[in-house]
N, CA, C and O atoms as a Tripos MOL2 file, in Angstrom:
@<TRIPOS>MOLECULE
protein
  264   263    66     0     0
PROTEIN
NO_CHARGES

@<TRIPOS>ATOM
      1 N         -13.7530   15.1960   -4.6070 N.3       1 MET1
      2 CA        -13.8650   14.4990   -3.3570 C.3       1 MET1
      3 C         -12.6440   14.8390   -2.5350 C.2       1 MET1
      4 O         -11.5320   14.9120   -3.0580 O.2       1 MET1
      5 N         -12.8490   15.0450   -1.2620 N.am      2 GLN2
      6 CA        -11.7320   15.3130   -0.3690 C.3       2 GLN2
      7 C         -11.9290   14.5780    0.9390 C.2       2 GLN2
      8 O         -13.0460   14.1930    1.2810 O.2       2 GLN2
      9 N         -10.8450   14.3840    1.6690 N.am      3 GLY3
     10 CA        -10.9340   13.6820    2.9380 C.3       3 GLY3
     11 C          -9.6090   13.6780    3.6560 C.2       3 GLY3
     12 O          -8.6750   14.3880    3.2810 O.2       3 GLY3
     13 N          -9.5390   12.8690    4.6930 N.am      4 LYS4
     14 CA         -8.3370   12.7750    5.5130 C.3       4 LYS4
     15 C          -8.0930   11.3130    5.8520 C.2       4 LYS4
     16 O          -9.0260   10.5820    6.1830 O.2       4 LYS4
     17 N          -6.8340   10.8880    5.7690 N.am      5 VAL5
     18 CA         -6.4630    9.5180    6.0920 C.3       5 VAL5
     19 C          -5.7250    9.5330    7.4240 C.2       5 VAL5
     20 O          -4.7450   10.2560    7.6030 O.2       5 VAL5
     21 N          -6.2240    8.7100    8.3640 N.am      6 THR6
     22 CA         -5.5980    8.6260    9.6860 C.3       6 THR6
     23 C          -5.3620    7.1720   10.0690 C.2       6 THR6
     24 O          -5.9850    6.2650    9.5170 O.2       6 THR6
     25 N          -4.4600    6.9600   11.0150 N.am      7 ASP7
     26 CA         -4.2120    5.6360   11.5670 C.3       7 ASP7
     27 C          -5.4010    5.2640   12.4450 C.2       7 ASP7
     28 O          -5.8170    6.0530   13.2930 O.2       7 ASP7
     29 N          -5.9470    4.0710   12.2480 N.am      8 ALA8
     30 CA         -7.1460    3.6550   12.9900 C.3       8 ALA8
     31 C          -6.8910    3.5460   14.4890 C.2       8 ALA8
     32 O          -7.7770    3.8600   15.2840 O.2       8 ALA8
     33 N          -5.7010    3.1090   14.8890 N.am      9 ALA9
     34 CA         -5.4130    2.9060   16.3110 C.3       9 ALA9
     35 C          -5.0890    4.2070   17.0360 C.2       9 ALA9
     36 O          -5.6090    4.4600   18.1220 O.2       9 ALA9
     37 N          -4.2320    5.0300   16.4390 N.am     10 SER10
     38 CA         -3.7600    6.2320   17.1340 C.3      10 SER10
     39 C          -4.5070    7.4980   16.7350 C.2      10 SER10
     40 O          -4.5400    8.4660   17.4950 O.2      10 SER10
     41 N          -5.1100    7.4970   15.5410 N.am     11 GLY11
     42 CA         -5.7870    8.6920   15.0540 C.3      11 GLY11
     43 C          -4.8460    9.6950   14.4150 C.2      11 GLY11
     44 O          -5.2770   10.7630   13.9800 O.2      11 GLY11
     45 N          -3.5500    9.3600   14.3530 N.am     12 ASP12
     46 CA         -2.5700   10.2560   13.7440 C.3      12 ASP12
     47 C          -2.7720   10.3230   12.2330 C.2      12 ASP12
     48 O          -3.0770    9.3090   11.6050 O.2      12 ASP12
     49 N          -2.6040   11.5120   11.6420 N.am     13 PRO13
     50 CA         -2.7270   11.6240   10.1840 C.3      13 PRO13
     51 C          -1.5720   10.9000    9.4980 C.2      13 PRO13
     52 O          -0.4640   10.8420   10.0300 O.2      13 PRO13
     53 N          -1.8410   10.3440    8.3050 N.am     14 LEU14
     54 CA         -0.8190    9.6180    7.5620 C.3      14 LEU14
     55 C          -0.4510   10.3910    6.3010 C.2      14 LEU14
     56 O          -1.2880   10.5600    5.4140 O.2      14 LEU14
     57 N           0.8040   10.8690    6.2100 N.am     15 PRO15
     58 CA          1.2460   11.5770    5.0150 C.3      15 PRO15
     59 C           1.6610   10.6080    3.9070 C.2      15 PRO15
     60 O           2.0650    9.4770    4.1750 O.2      15 PRO15
     61 N           1.5550   11.0670    2.6690 N.am     16 PHE16
     62 CA          2.0340   10.3390    1.4840 C.3      16 PHE16
     63 C           1.3160    9.0210    1.2170 C.2      16 PHE16
     64 O           1.9070    8.1000    0.6530 O.2      16 PHE16
     65 N           0.0450    8.9190    1.6180 N.am     17 VAL17
     66 CA         -0.7750    7.7430    1.3100 C.3      17 VAL17
     67 C          -1.3110    7.9100   -0.1140 C.2      17 VAL17
     68 O          -1.7660    8.9910   -0.4870 O.2      17 VAL17
     69 N          -1.2560    6.8440   -0.8990 N.am     18 ASN18
     70 CA         -1.8390    6.8670   -2.2380 C.3      18 ASN18
     71 C          -3.3390    6.6300   -2.1180 C.2      18 ASN18
     72 O          -3.7750    5.6290   -1.5500 O.2      18 ASN18
     73 N          -4.1200    7.5540   -2.6530 N.am     19 VAL19
     74 CA         -5.5800    7.4670   -2.6230 C.3      19 VAL19
     75 C          -6.0650    7.5300   -4.0680 C.2      19 VAL19
     76 O          -5.7530    8.4770   -4.7900 O.2      19 VAL19
     77 N          -6.8350    6.5130   -4.4930 N.am     20 PHE20
     78 CA         -7.2680    6.4750   -5.8860 C.3      20 PHE20
     79 C          -8.5950    5.7410   -6.0220 C.2      20 PHE20
     80 O          -8.9850    4.9630   -5.1510 O.2      20 PHE20
     81 N          -9.2840    6.0050   -7.1360 N.am     21 PHE21
     82 CA        -10.5270    5.3180   -7.4150 C.3      21 PHE21
     83 C         -10.2020    3.9060   -7.8830 C.2      21 PHE21
     84 O          -9.3680    3.7170   -8.7690 O.2      21 PHE21
     85 N         -10.8600    2.9210   -7.2900 N.am     22 LYS22
     86 CA        -10.6110    1.5090   -7.5830 C.3      22 LYS22
     87 C         -10.7810    1.2340   -9.0780 C.2      22 LYS22
     88 O         -11.7650    1.6420   -9.6960 O.2      22 LYS22
     89 N          -9.7920    0.5280   -9.6410 N.am     23 GLY23
     90 CA         -9.8570    0.1520  -11.0480 C.3      23 GLY23
     91 C          -9.4390    1.2470  -12.0100 C.2      23 GLY23
     92 O          -9.5790    1.0910  -13.2230 O.2      23 GLY23
     93 N          -8.9160    2.3750  -11.4760 N.am     24 THR24
     94 CA         -8.4820    3.4750  -12.3330 C.3      24 THR24
     95 C          -7.0860    3.9340  -11.9140 C.2      24 THR24
     96 O          -6.5180    3.4410  -10.9390 O.2      24 THR24
     97 N          -6.5540    4.8810  -12.6660 N.am     25 THR25
     98 CA         -5.2930    5.5270  -12.2930 C.3      25 THR25
     99 C          -5.5520    6.9470  -11.8050 C.2      25 THR25
    100 O          -4.6200    7.7420  -11.6850 O.2      25 THR25
    101 N          -6.8100    7.2680  -11.5230 N.am     26 ILE26
    102 CA         -7.1960    8.5960  -11.0550 C.3      26 ILE26
    103 C          -7.0440    8.6370   -9.5390 C.2      26 ILE26
    104 O          -7.7070    7.8980   -8.8110 O.2      26 ILE26
    105 N          -6.1490    9.5220   -9.0740 N.am     27 GLY27
    106 CA         -5.9460    9.5850   -7.6380 C.3      27 GLY27
    107 C          -5.0530   10.7190   -7.2250 C.2      27 GLY27
    108 O          -4.7810   11.6400   -7.9960 O.2      27 GLY27
    109 N          -4.5950   10.6350   -5.9780 N.am     28 SER28
    110 CA         -3.7940   11.6800   -5.3770 C.3      28 SER28
    111 C          -2.9720   11.0740   -4.2430 C.2      28 SER28
    112 O          -3.0630    9.8790   -3.9600 O.2      28 SER28
    113 N          -2.1740   11.9140   -3.6030 N.am     29 THR29
    114 CA         -1.3840   11.5160   -2.4410 C.3      29 THR29
    115 C          -1.7130   12.4690   -1.2980 C.2      29 THR29
    116 O          -1.8890   13.6660   -1.5250 O.2      29 THR29
    117 N          -1.7990   11.9540   -0.0760 N.am     30 THR30
    118 CA         -2.0970   12.8160    1.0620 C.3      30 THR30
    119 C          -0.9230   13.7490    1.3540 C.2      30 THR30
    120 O           0.2290   13.4370    1.0510 O.2      30 THR30
    121 N          -1.2400   14.9000    1.9500 N.am     31 ASP31
    122 CA         -0.2040   15.8460    2.3510 C.3      31 ASP31
    123 C           0.3180   15.4840    3.7430 C.2      31 ASP31
    124 O          -0.0110   14.4170    4.2610 O.2      31 ASP31
    125 N           1.1240   16.3550    4.3550 N.am     32 PHE32
    126 CA          1.7100   16.0700    5.6680 C.3      32 PHE32
    127 C           0.6650   15.8660    6.7560 C.2      32 PHE32
    128 O           0.9310   15.1920    7.7510 O.2      32 PHE32
    129 N          -0.5280   16.4460    6.5740 N.am     33 ASP33
    130 CA         -1.5970   16.3380    7.5650 C.3      33 ASP33
    131 C          -2.6090   15.2520    7.2280 C.2      33 ASP33
    132 O          -3.6520   15.1610    7.8750 O.2      33 ASP33
    133 N          -2.3170   14.4180    6.2150 N.am     34 GLY34
    134 CA         -3.2000   13.3240    5.8380 C.3      34 GLY34
    135 C          -4.3630   13.7150    4.9480 C.2      34 GLY34
    136 O          -5.2250   12.8830    4.6630 O.2      34 GLY34
    137 N          -4.4070   14.9680    4.4990 N.am     35 ASN35
    138 CA         -5.5120   15.4490    3.6630 C.3      35 ASN35
    139 C          -5.2690   15.1350    2.1880 C.2      35 ASN35
    140 O          -4.1300   15.1260    1.7220 O.2      35 ASN35
    141 N          -6.3550   14.8770    1.4640 N.am     36 PHE36
    142 CA         -6.2570   14.6320    0.0290 C.3      36 PHE36
    143 C          -7.4520   15.2210   -0.6910 C.2      36 PHE36
    144 O          -8.5050   15.4510   -0.0950 O.2      36 PHE36
    145 N          -7.2760   15.4630   -1.9880 N.am     37 THR37
    146 CA         -8.3480   15.8870   -2.8730 C.3      37 THR37
    147 C          -8.2060   15.1140   -4.1680 C.2      37 THR37
    148 O          -7.1230   15.0610   -4.7500 O.2      37 THR37
    149 N          -9.3060   14.5100   -4.6220 N.am     38 VAL38
    150 CA         -9.3300   13.7740   -5.8850 C.3      38 VAL38
    151 C         -10.5090   14.2910   -6.6790 C.2      38 VAL38
    152 O         -11.6300   14.3380   -6.1720 O.2      38 VAL38
    153 N         -10.2670   14.6840   -7.9290 N.am     39 ARG39
    154 CA        -11.3420   15.1990   -8.7750 C.3      39 ARG39
    155 C         -11.4590   14.3300  -10.0140 C.2      39 ARG39
    156 O         -10.4670   14.0340  -10.6810 O.2      39 ARG39
    157 N         -12.6870   13.9260  -10.3110 N.am     40 SER40
    158 CA        -12.9270   13.1300  -11.5080 C.3      40 SER40
    159 C         -14.4070   13.1030  -11.8270 C.2      40 SER40
    160 O         -15.2490   13.0570  -10.9310 O.2      40 SER40
    161 N         -14.7150   13.1330  -13.1140 N.am     41 PHE41
    162 CA        -16.0970   12.9790  -13.5570 C.3      41 PHE41
    163 C         -16.3950   11.5220  -13.8920 C.2      41 PHE41
    164 O         -17.5510   11.1620  -14.1140 O.2      41 PHE41
    165 N         -15.3620   10.6830  -13.9290 N.am     42 HIS42
    166 CA        -15.5110    9.2820  -14.2820 C.3      42 HIS42
    167 C         -15.0680    8.3850  -13.1320 C.2      42 HIS42
    168 O         -14.3770    7.3880  -13.3420 O.2      42 HIS42
    169 N         -15.4600    8.7350  -11.9470 N.am     43 ALA43
    170 CA        -15.0290    8.0080  -10.7520 C.3      43 ALA43
    171 C         -15.7690    6.6840  -10.5930 C.2      43 ALA43
    172 O         -16.9040    6.5260  -11.0410 O.2      43 ALA43
    173 N         -15.0960    5.7450   -9.9470 N.am     44 SER44
    174 CA        -15.7580    4.4870   -9.6090 C.3      44 SER44
    175 C         -16.4910    4.6620   -8.2860 C.2      44 SER44
    176 O         -16.4930    5.7550   -7.7190 O.2      44 SER44
    177 N         -17.1080    3.6060   -7.7940 N.am     45 ASP45
    178 CA        -17.8810    3.7010   -6.5600 C.3      45 ASP45
    179 C         -17.0610    3.3970   -5.3180 C.2      45 ASP45
    180 O         -17.6070    3.3610   -4.2150 O.2      45 ASP45
    181 N         -15.7430    3.1760   -5.4750 N.am     46 SER46
    182 CA        -14.8920    2.8480   -4.3300 C.3      46 SER46
    183 C         -13.5810    3.6220   -4.3910 C.2      46 SER46
    184 O         -13.0130    3.8340   -5.4620 O.2      46 SER46
    185 N         -13.1200    4.0360   -3.2260 N.am     47 LEU47
    186 CA        -11.8530    4.7370   -3.0940 C.3      47 LEU47
    187 C         -10.9010    3.8320   -2.3240 C.2      47 LEU47
    188 O         -11.2910    3.2350   -1.3200 O.2      47 LEU47
    189 N          -9.6620    3.7230   -2.7810 N.am     48 VAL48
    190 CA         -8.6660    2.8600   -2.1560 C.3      48 VAL48
    191 C          -7.5690    3.7310   -1.5520 C.2      48 VAL48
    192 O          -7.0960    4.6710   -2.1910 O.2      48 VAL48
    193 N          -7.1630    3.4170   -0.3150 N.am     49 ALA49
    194 CA         -6.0220    4.0610    0.3210 C.3      49 ALA49
    195 C          -4.9410    3.0020    0.4980 C.2      49 ALA49
    196 O          -5.1770    1.9580    1.1060 O.2      49 ALA49
    197 N          -3.7540    3.2780   -0.0370 N.am     50 SER50
    198 CA         -2.6660    2.3120   -0.0190 C.3      50 SER50
    199 C          -1.4110    2.9640    0.5640 C.2      50 SER50
    200 O          -1.0070    4.0490    0.1450 O.2      50 SER50
    201 N          -0.7980    2.2770    1.5470 N.am     51 TYR51
    202 CA          0.3550    2.8380    2.2470 C.3      51 TYR51
    203 C           1.2690    1.6970    2.6870 C.2      51 TYR51
    204 O           0.7880    0.6560    3.1360 O.2      51 TYR51
    205 N           2.5720    1.8840    2.5620 N.am     52 VAL52
    206 CA          3.5370    0.8450    2.9400 C.3      52 VAL52
    207 C           3.3850    0.5110    4.4220 C.2      52 VAL52
    208 O           3.3610    1.4030    5.2700 O.2      52 VAL52
    209 N           3.2810   -0.7920    4.7280 N.am     53 GLY53
    210 CA          3.1510   -1.2320    6.1080 C.3      53 GLY53
    211 C           1.7140   -1.3710    6.5860 C.2      53 GLY53
    212 O           1.4730   -1.8250    7.7040 O.2      53 GLY53
    213 N           0.7570   -0.9840    5.7460 N.am     54 TYR54
    214 CA         -0.6630   -1.0740    6.0740 C.3      54 TYR54
    215 C          -1.3710   -1.8900    4.9950 C.2      54 TYR54
    216 O          -0.9250   -1.9260    3.8480 O.2      54 TYR54
    217 N          -2.4670   -2.5390    5.3590 N.am     55 LYS55
    218 CA         -3.3020   -3.2060    4.3700 C.3      55 LYS55
    219 C          -4.0810   -2.1340    3.6130 C.2      55 LYS55
    220 O          -4.5250   -1.1580    4.2170 O.2      55 LYS55
    221 N          -4.2530   -2.2990    2.2980 N.am     56 PRO56
    222 CA         -5.0700   -1.3220    1.5610 C.3      56 PRO56
    223 C          -6.4870   -1.2730    2.1330 C.2      56 PRO56
    224 O          -7.0400   -2.3000    2.5270 O.2      56 PRO56
    225 N          -7.0560   -0.0970    2.1740 N.am     57 ARG57
    226 CA         -8.4090    0.0950    2.7050 C.3      57 ARG57
    227 C          -9.3060    0.5880    1.5860 C.2      57 ARG57
    228 O          -8.9600    1.5460    0.8950 O.2      57 ARG57
    229 N         -10.4460   -0.0440    1.3960 N.am     58 ILE58
    230 CA        -11.3900    0.3310    0.3550 C.3      58 ILE58
    231 C         -12.6590    0.8610    1.0140 C.2      58 ILE58
    232 O         -13.2270    0.2200    1.8980 O.2      58 ILE58
    233 N         -13.0940    2.0330    0.5760 N.am     59 LYS59
    234 CA        -14.3070    2.6480    1.1110 C.3      59 LYS59
    235 C         -15.2660    2.9510   -0.0330 C.2      59 LYS59
    236 O         -14.8580    3.4650   -1.0740 O.2      59 LYS59
    237 N         -16.5290    2.6320    0.1650 N.am     60 ALA60
    238 CA        -17.5600    2.9990   -0.8040 C.3      60 ALA60
    239 C         -17.7850    4.4980   -0.7480 C.2      60 ALA60
    240 O         -17.7750    5.1000    0.3260 O.2      60 ALA60
    241 N         -17.9860    5.0930   -1.9090 N.am     61 VAL61
    242 CA        -18.2220    6.5330   -1.9740 C.3      61 VAL61
    243 C         -19.4250    6.8240   -2.8650 C.2      61 VAL61
    244 O         -19.7800    6.0330   -3.7380 O.2      61 VAL61
    245 N         -20.0390    7.9770   -2.6210 N.am     62 LYS62
    246 CA        -21.1440    8.4440   -3.4660 C.3      62 LYS62
    247 C         -20.6710    9.6870   -4.2060 C.2      62 LYS62
    248 O         -19.9970   10.5460   -3.6370 O.2      62 LYS62
    249 N         -21.0240    9.7690   -5.4530 N.am     63 ARG63
    250 CA        -20.6270   10.8960   -6.2720 C.3      63 ARG63
    251 C         -21.1410   12.2010   -5.6640 C.2      63 ARG63
    252 O         -22.2970   12.2920   -5.2510 O.2      63 ARG63
    253 N         -20.2670   13.2120   -5.6140 N.am     64 GLY64
    254 CA        -20.6540   14.5240   -5.1190 C.3      64 GLY64
    255 C         -20.5640   14.6870   -3.6180 C.2      64 GLY64
    256 O         -20.9940   15.7140   -3.0940 O.2      64 GLY64
    257 N         -20.0190   13.7060   -2.9020 N.am     65 THR65
    258 CA        -19.8730   13.8150   -1.4470 C.3      65 THR65
    259 C         -18.3950   13.8840   -1.0710 C.2      65 THR65
    260 O         -17.5210   13.5630   -1.8760 O.2      65 THR65
    261 N         -18.1350   14.3010    0.1470 N.am     66 ASN66
    262 CA        -16.7490   14.3520    0.6510 C.3      66 ASN66
    263 C         -16.5030   13.2400    1.6160 C.2      66 ASN66
    264 O         -15.3990   13.1160    2.1470 O.2      66 ASN66
@<TRIPOS>BOND
     1     1     2 1
     2     2     3 1
     3     3     4 2
     4     3     5 am
     5     5     6 1
     6     6     7 1
     7     7     8 2
     8     7     9 am
     9     9    10 1
    10    10    11 1
    11    11    12 2
    12    11    13 am
    13    13    14 1
    14    14    15 1
    15    15    16 2
    16    15    17 am
    17    17    18 1
    18    18    19 1
    19    19    20 2
    20    19    21 am
    21    21    22 1
    22    22    23 1
    23    23    24 2
    24    23    25 am
    25    25    26 1
    26    26    27 1
    27    27    28 2
    28    27    29 am
    29    29    30 1
    30    30    31 1
    31    31    32 2
    32    31    33 am
    33    33    34 1
    34    34    35 1
    35    35    36 2
    36    35    37 am
    37    37    38 1
    38    38    39 1
    39    39    40 2
    40    39    41 am
    41    41    42 1
    42    42    43 1
    43    43    44 2
    44    43    45 am
    45    45    46 1
    46    46    47 1
    47    47    48 2
    48    47    49 am
    49    49    50 1
    50    50    51 1
    51    51    52 2
    52    51    53 am
    53    53    54 1
    54    54    55 1
    55    55    56 2
    56    55    57 am
    57    57    58 1
    58    58    59 1
    59    59    60 2
    60    59    61 am
    61    61    62 1
    62    62    63 1
    63    63    64 2
    64    63    65 am
    65    65    66 1
    66    66    67 1
    67    67    68 2
    68    67    69 am
    69    69    70 1
    70    70    71 1
    71    71    72 2
    72    71    73 am
    73    73    74 1
    74    74    75 1
    75    75    76 2
    76    75    77 am
    77    77    78 1
    78    78    79 1
    79    79    80 2
    80    79    81 am
    81    81    82 1
    82    82    83 1
    83    83    84 2
    84    83    85 am
    85    85    86 1
    86    86    87 1
    87    87    88 2
    88    87    89 am
    89    89    90 1
    90    90    91 1
    91    91    92 2
    92    91    93 am
    93    93    94 1
    94    94    95 1
    95    95    96 2
    96    95    97 am
    97    97    98 1
    98    98    99 1
    99    99   100 2
   100    99   101 am
   101   101   102 1
   102   102   103 1
   103   103   104 2
   104   103   105 am
   105   105   106 1
   106   106   107 1
   107   107   108 2
   108   107   109 am
   109   109   110 1
   110   110   111 1
   111   111   112 2
   112   111   113 am
   113   113   114 1
   114   114   115 1
   115   115   116 2
   116   115   117 am
   117   117   118 1
   118   118   119 1
   119   119   120 2
   120   119   121 am
   121   121   122 1
   122   122   123 1
   123   123   124 2
   124   123   125 am
   125   125   126 1
   126   126   127 1
   127   127   128 2
   128   127   129 am
   129   129   130 1
   130   130   131 1
   131   131   132 2
   132   131   133 am
   133   133   134 1
   134   134   135 1
   135   135   136 2
   136   135   137 am
   137   137   138 1
   138   138   139 1
   139   139   140 2
   140   139   141 am
   141   141   142 1
   142   142   143 1
   143   143   144 2
   144   143   145 am
   145   145   146 1
   146   146   147 1
   147   147   148 2
   148   147   149 am
   149   149   150 1
   150   150   151 1
   151   151   152 2
   152   151   153 am
   153   153   154 1
   154   154   155 1
   155   155   156 2
   156   155   157 am
   157   157   158 1
   158   158   159 1
   159   159   160 2
   160   159   161 am
   161   161   162 1
   162   162   163 1
   163   163   164 2
   164   163   165 am
   165   165   166 1
   166   166   167 1
   167   167   168 2
   168   167   169 am
   169   169   170 1
   170   170   171 1
   171   171   172 2
   172   171   173 am
   173   173   174 1
   174   174   175 1
   175   175   176 2
   176   175   177 am
   177   177   178 1
   178   178   179 1
   179   179   180 2
   180   179   181 am
   181   181   182 1
   182   182   183 1
   183   183   184 2
   184   183   185 am
   185   185   186 1
   186   186   187 1
   187   187   188 2
   188   187   189 am
   189   189   190 1
   190   190   191 1
   191   191   192 2
   192   191   193 am
   193   193   194 1
   194   194   195 1
   195   195   196 2
   196   195   197 am
   197   197   198 1
   198   198   199 1
   199   199   200 2
   200   199   201 am
   201   201   202 1
   202   202   203 1
   203   203   204 2
   204   203   205 am
   205   205   206 1
   206   206   207 1
   207   207   208 2
   208   207   209 am
   209   209   210 1
   210   210   211 1
   211   211   212 2
   212   211   213 am
   213   213   214 1
   214   214   215 1
   215   215   216 2
   216   215   217 am
   217   217   218 1
   218   218   219 1
   219   219   220 2
   220   219   221 am
   221   221   222 1
   222   222   223 1
   223   223   224 2
   224   223   225 am
   225   225   226 1
   226   226   227 1
   227   227   228 2
   228   227   229 am
   229   229   230 1
   230   230   231 1
   231   231   232 2
   232   231   233 am
   233   233   234 1
   234   234   235 1
   235   235   236 2
   236   235   237 am
   237   237   238 1
   238   238   239 1
   239   239   240 2
   240   239   241 am
   241   241   242 1
   242   242   243 1
   243   243   244 2
   244   243   245 am
   245   245   246 1
   246   246   247 1
   247   247   248 2
   248   247   249 am
   249   249   250 1
   250   250   251 1
   251   251   252 2
   252   251   253 am
   253   253   254 1
   254   254   255 1
   255   255   256 2
   256   255   257 am
   257   257   258 1
   258   258   259 1
   259   259   260 2
   260   259   261 am
   261   261   262 1
   262   262   263 1
   263   263   264 2
@<TRIPOS>SUBSTRUCTURE
     1 MET1         2 RESIDUE 1 A MET
     2 GLN2         6 RESIDUE 1 A GLN
     3 GLY3        10 RESIDUE 1 A GLY
     4 LYS4        14 RESIDUE 1 A LYS
     5 VAL5        18 RESIDUE 1 A VAL
     6 THR6        22 RESIDUE 1 A THR
     7 ASP7        26 RESIDUE 1 A ASP
     8 ALA8        30 RESIDUE 1 A ALA
     9 ALA9        34 RESIDUE 1 A ALA
    10 SER10       38 RESIDUE 1 A SER
    11 GLY11       42 RESIDUE 1 A GLY
    12 ASP12       46 RESIDUE 1 A ASP
    13 PRO13       50 RESIDUE 1 A PRO
    14 LEU14       54 RESIDUE 1 A LEU
    15 PRO15       58 RESIDUE 1 A PRO
    16 PHE16       62 RESIDUE 1 A PHE
    17 VAL17       66 RESIDUE 1 A VAL
    18 ASN18       70 RESIDUE 1 A ASN
    19 VAL19       74 RESIDUE 1 A VAL
    20 PHE20       78 RESIDUE 1 A PHE
    21 PHE21       82 RESIDUE 1 A PHE
    22 LYS22       86 RESIDUE 1 A LYS
    23 GLY23       90 RESIDUE 1 A GLY
    24 THR24       94 RESIDUE 1 A THR
    25 THR25       98 RESIDUE 1 A THR
    26 ILE26      102 RESIDUE 1 A ILE
    27 GLY27      106 RESIDUE 1 A GLY
    28 SER28      110 RESIDUE 1 A SER
    29 THR29      114 RESIDUE 1 A THR
    30 THR30      118 RESIDUE 1 A THR
    31 ASP31      122 RESIDUE 1 A ASP
    32 PHE32      126 RESIDUE 1 A PHE
    33 ASP33      130 RESIDUE 1 A ASP
    34 GLY34      134 RESIDUE 1 A GLY
    35 ASN35      138 RESIDUE 1 A ASN
    36 PHE36      142 RESIDUE 1 A PHE
    37 THR37      146 RESIDUE 1 A THR
    38 VAL38      150 RESIDUE 1 A VAL
    39 ARG39      154 RESIDUE 1 A ARG
    40 SER40      158 RESIDUE 1 A SER
    41 PHE41      162 RESIDUE 1 A PHE
    42 HIS42      166 RESIDUE 1 A HIS
    43 ALA43      170 RESIDUE 1 A ALA
    44 SER44      174 RESIDUE 1 A SER
    45 ASP45      178 RESIDUE 1 A ASP
    46 SER46      182 RESIDUE 1 A SER
    47 LEU47      186 RESIDUE 1 A LEU
    48 VAL48      190 RESIDUE 1 A VAL
    49 ALA49      194 RESIDUE 1 A ALA
    50 SER50      198 RESIDUE 1 A SER
    51 TYR51      202 RESIDUE 1 A TYR
    52 VAL52      206 RESIDUE 1 A VAL
    53 GLY53      210 RESIDUE 1 A GLY
    54 TYR54      214 RESIDUE 1 A TYR
    55 LYS55      218 RESIDUE 1 A LYS
    56 PRO56      222 RESIDUE 1 A PRO
    57 ARG57      226 RESIDUE 1 A ARG
    58 ILE58      230 RESIDUE 1 A ILE
    59 LYS59      234 RESIDUE 1 A LYS
    60 ALA60      238 RESIDUE 1 A ALA
    61 VAL61      242 RESIDUE 1 A VAL
    62 LYS62      246 RESIDUE 1 A LYS
    63 ARG63      250 RESIDUE 1 A ARG
    64 GLY64      254 RESIDUE 1 A GLY
    65 THR65      258 RESIDUE 1 A THR
    66 ASN66      262 RESIDUE 1 A ASN
């Protein structure tokens, strides 16, 4: 799974955001442009983005989609 994390108000990419499958330790960190890639065969149905100064955001995901 891959994607991009941006600020909802400004649309600016957010670097160094922790992105992980809810309830697991499987995850990644965004790069300078807000991009991330997470690979797992045992993924949960939700992805969490966590960043200092922001509320954690949880998004539902479907296996095999980006």
